[in-house]
C-alpha positions in Angstrom: 32.4 218.6 64.1 33.6 220.5 67.2 35.8 219.0 69.9 32.9 218.5 72.4 31.0 216.4 69.8 34.0 214.2 69.1 34.6 213.6 72.8 30.9 212.9 73.4 30.8 210.5 70.5 34.0 208.7 71.6 32.5 208.3 75.1 29.3 206.9 73.7 31.2 204.3 71.6 33.3 203.3 74.6 30.2 202.6 76.7 28.5 200.4 74.0 28.6 196.7 74.3 28.2 193.9 71.8 28.1 190.1 72.1 31.0 187.8 71.6 30.9 185.8 68.4 31.4 182.5 70.1 30.0 182.6 73.6 27.6 185.5 73.2 28.6 187.2 76.4 28.5 191.0 76.3 31.9 192.7 75.7 32.7 196.4 75.2 32.6 197.6 71.6 36.2 198.9 71.8 37.4 195.4 72.8 35.4 193.8 70.1 36.9 196.1 67.4 40.4 195.1 68.5 39.7 191.3 68.7 37.2 191.0 65.8 34.2 190.4 68.1 35.7 187.8 70.3 36.0 188.1 74.1 39.2 187.6 76.1 38.2 184.2 77.4 37.4 182.9 73.9 40.6 184.4 72.6 42.6 182.4 75.1 40.8 179.2 74.2 41.4 179.9 70.5 45.1 180.5 71.2 45.4 177.2 73.0 44.1 175.4 69.9 45.9 177.7 67.4 49.0 175.4 67.0 46.8 172.5 65.9 46.4 172.1 62.1 43.9 169.8 60.5 45.8 167.3 58.4 44.5 164.0 56.8 47.1 162.3 54.6 44.6 159.7 53.3 41.9 162.3 52.6 44.5 164.7 51.1 43.2 167.5 53.4 45.5 170.2 54.6 49.3 170.2 54.8 51.8 168.6 57.2 52.0 171.0 60.3 55.2 172.9 60.7 55.8 171.4 64.2 55.7 167.8 62.7 57.9 168.8 59.7 60.6 170.1 62.1 60.2 167.2 64.5 60.5 164.5 61.9 62.8 166.4 59.4 60.3 166.2 56.6 
């Protein structure tokens, strides 16, 4: 593959778009590769919820979240 073909192929990939996994809005393929198919808006929403951990003591689901362990010295 010569240099022109590589540049041409890279430009073609950079111009392609795919849909976000969550909201289905179009995003550039290069961004989707970096963020596993999630757009920036959805990534921010996921980050806001990322500290939350599902924990149900009675149902024996999950583990005590680290923030609660440190807050209550568990």
